[in-house]
N, C-alpha and C positions, 0 to 999 in steps of 0.2 A: 163755188164753181171749182171744182179740180180741172187742174190742166188734162189738157183732150188727148187720150192714148197716139192718135195716128197723132200729131205733132212734134214738127221735130225746133227745134233752139238753137242756134247757131252764133253763141259769143265770141265778139270780136277782138280778139284781146294782142294782136301782131304788133303796135304800133307801136313807135320811137317816145310815142311822148316830145318831143324835142322842143315847142314851145313851152313846156313849163318844169326844164331843165336846174334854170336858178331857184326853183323849189325843191327839186326833186334827187338830187348831190349833195351825197351828206356832207361833213366835216372833214371825213378822210378822202373825202375827191370821189367816190362810188356815184354814178347816176344811172338811180333808178329807177326804171320805166314806172310812168303815172297808175297803171292800173294796177302793180301791184304794191302799191300805196297804200295808205288807210288815208280815210280824210282827219280821223281824230283819235285813233287809237282802234282796233277791235279787229273785222275782218278788212278787207283788200277790199280796193272797191272791183275788182276781178271778179270777189267771190261774194262779192253783194247782185255783181251781173247774175250770178252762177245760181242764187238765190232768185233771181229774179225772173228766170226762164222756169225754173220750175211752177211758175205760175201757169203756164200755157205745154210746157209737157213734160213727160215721167221722166227720169233720170236715164234713162238709158237709151235717150230720146235727145239728150244735151249735148251739144260738140262745140267742142274752143276750136279757134285757127290762132295759132300762137308760132312766138319765129322765136327758130333754134338760136339762136345767138341766146336768149331770154332762158332759155332752162333752165337756171341756177333758179330762179325764181317759181316758173309756171310747175315745176315737177311737185314738189313740195302744198304748192297753191290749185292744182286742180288735179290732188289725187285720189278726190271722190269717183272721177270721168273716167268712164270706161278706158281701157289706151288704142283703142282703134278708134272712140270718139274725138280723140287728139289728133289733128291736122296741121300739119309741120309745117314751117314756110321757108326757106334757104333763103334768105332776104324780103325787102322789104320796097317791094314795088307798086304805092299805089293802096287803095283801098279796094278798087276794080278787080284787083284780080286778088287782092290779100279774097275775095267773097268768090269770085267763080273757082277757084282751088277747091274749098268745102262746097259748093253745088254742087260743083263735078263729084266728090265722094260720095255728096247723099243722094243724086240723081242713078248712081249705078249702085246703092242699099235700099231707096224709097222713088223710084220714079215717079210717083203719084204721090208724094209726101207734100205737107204746106210747112213754110219752115218762118219764124222769125226772129228778125236781124238784130239783134241785140249789142248795142258798143259798153264795150268792160272800161266807160271810164266817163260815167254821168253820175251825179248825186240827185237820190228822188228822197222828200223830204216827207209825201204821201206816198210809201210803197203799195197800200189797197187803192187807192186812184188808179195811180199805173197798171194794177194789175189788171182793174178790170178794163182800161181799157186796151191792153194789151194782147187780152182775153176774146174781146169785141173785134178786135183787130185779123188776128186769127178768125174767129169764128166766117168773119165775112168773104175771107179769104180761101177758105172752107168752102164756101158755095159759089165765088166768083172767082176761078182757074186762069184766069188771063188777065187781072187785072191787078193792079200794085197796091198795097195800104200800107199809107204812112200815117203816123202818128204824128200832132203836131200841139203844140201847145203857143198860149196868148203871149204876147212880147210885153216884156216888161218896158224896152228900149228897143231904139235902132242900131243893134249890135250887125259891125261889120263880117263880123267873126262867122255868123251861121246862114243858114241855107231858114228860106220864106216859101211860105206855101199860101197861096192866095185861092181858098173852098171858093166854089159857086154859089155855096148858099151856107148858111150857118144853123146848121138841124145841129141838135141836142143829141139827137143819137142817130145811129147808121155811121153809116159817111158820106160826105160831099165829092162829088165832081172839079178836078184842080185845075183852076184855069192859069196860071203862073205858079212856075215854080223856079229858082234864082240862088244858088248857090255862092252866096260872099258876096254882097253886092255891095258898091261903093256905098258912101252913108249918106247920099242926099239919094240916090238910088232906093238903099230899105229904108228912111223917113218914109216917101211914096208910095211903098208893102204898104206899112203899117196902116197908112192913112186908105190902102186898097180893102185891109181887114183881114191882113196874112196871119200866117199862124207862123214858128217857128219850128225847120223842121229837125227832130230830135234826135233821125238820123237812125229809129224803128220801125223796119220797114217788117209785116205780113204778106207772103204771095206763095203761088204755090214753085214751087223746085221747078215744073217747069217754064209760070212766066217768068222767071227773073232770066233765066240761059233763055229766052228768047230774047231779052233787052239786049243779051250782048252781040246773038247774032247779026242785028241791026248793024253794028259798030265797029263788034272784035269780034266778026266771024271766024276769019285767019289764027286770031288767039285761043280763042276756042276751041276748034279744032287740035292745035296746035299741041296745048294743054292736055285736053281729053287722051290724043292721041299718045304724050309720056307721061301719062295716070296710070295707062295700059301698059307699058313697055316697063314701069314701075310694078307690077303686080293687082294696082290697089293699094297699096301699103302709104297711108298716110305721113309715117313716121320714116320708112327708110325712104328716098324717093332720088335719087339718084339722076333720071332721065328728066323729073322736074325743075331739079335742084340747073342741069344745064340749062337749060328754054328759059327761070328767074334771070340768070347772067344776061340774056340778052334781048329781057323784056322792058320797055320805057314804063317809066312811071305812069301811074294812071286811076283817078281819083271817078267814085263810084257815081255819087254828088253830079259832080260837075260833066265827068263823060260819060256816063250811060244814063244816066234818070234826064238831065239835063232836054230837053227837045223832044221828050217823050210825053209831056203831056197826057195827053191822050188815054196813056195807057193808066194816070195814079187818080187814086181816093185817097182823101183824107180823113181822120179819124180826129177826132177832139181830145184831149189827154185829159181836158179839165184843169183844175186848178192843184195840181200834183205837186207845186214845186220839185220844176226840174233843174239842173243847172247843171250845163257843161262844162264838169273841169276843165278849158281845156288851155287856158293861162292865166298866172300866178294871180291877175285882177280876180279873176275869178272865183277862185279858190278864195282871197281873204273875204271874198265880199260875201262870198258862202259861211266863211268860217263867224265874220260877223254878225249874219243873222243869228245863229246860233241854234237849236233846237234843234238837234241831229236827230230823224228819223227812222236813221239805218244801223250798222248794226253795234253792240254794247264792245264799249271798252274791257279791255276785259275778256274777250271772247275768244275765239278760237285762236286766231292766230295774231292776237299782240304784238307780236316778232316786229310783223311789214312795218314801214316807214309809216312814219304821221305826219304829213303836211299839216296839220296844225302845232304842232314840236317844231316842224322844219322852220318855218315863218316865224316862230317865238325866238327861237334858235341865231335867223336873221336878222330878225327884229334887232335880238340883245347886241347883235356885231358889230349893228349899222351903230346904235348908242358909245358904245367901247368907241369906237373909231370917230363916229365925232367929237367924246368927250375930249379924245387926245390930243386931235385938234387942236380943242379949243385951251388946251393948255400948253401947250411949244408953243 
């Protein structure tokens, strides 16, 4: 199945990756945001996300939201995208605003469009299996334009750092209504959610642009109006935006899952992604666990941008440093 010519894909790449900083800081002290790193050589996580986007949208409809302060990294890694498809944030104000800004740009270009939100910090062992689920969700979003479709994967542990989706039923085909949506529950609550048959929220979302914007109207109507006005003042330019920059300085941080999706369960549907080997590379431990499992199915070492910082190499460097430090302490 080929990418639908009417779909959009939005790669979310403006985060700081602060939880992974101990692993993404070079020996010279340079902190490289995780999306610009590779797992074990080859393409960066961001470039793999762009490849993932190609499963659901044509190249001219793949966009990415990026941070102005990360320009030295994304300028080269996203050279294949059209310039107007790069939406630049002046500051990080959380995922809710990081999604709203590009949504408003897409709404101006294609108000009836369907968009897939794809984070740029995931590892997927079986890209073909994920692509099948992504296309299914996009197709459903095109048919049911008032609903929000989330991808969910089978949990292997009660991880309190992830989001949970409890489906009303476990159908292997199509989508299920959602009975419960919880972002980062306490450990005890996470175990209870697993007992209810919860899936992990992988933060991959398919919906019409109008449906996503309608979520903001319930809780962030003032921000929605202010950002739309600021974009208008900037002439719709996603890269040179003084009015949007000024607005961002006054915005409080907001999270898309917690502040937008939670409490709007009646609008949500979940599509099971099957056993695709998904991992959120959000913490050093998850990166280490993924490296230990091996059999990487993503990019090939030595590919187009092998100069991106390798998390595997960083892990080995830190292990050597710790070993040398321990040896020195033992002999002193």
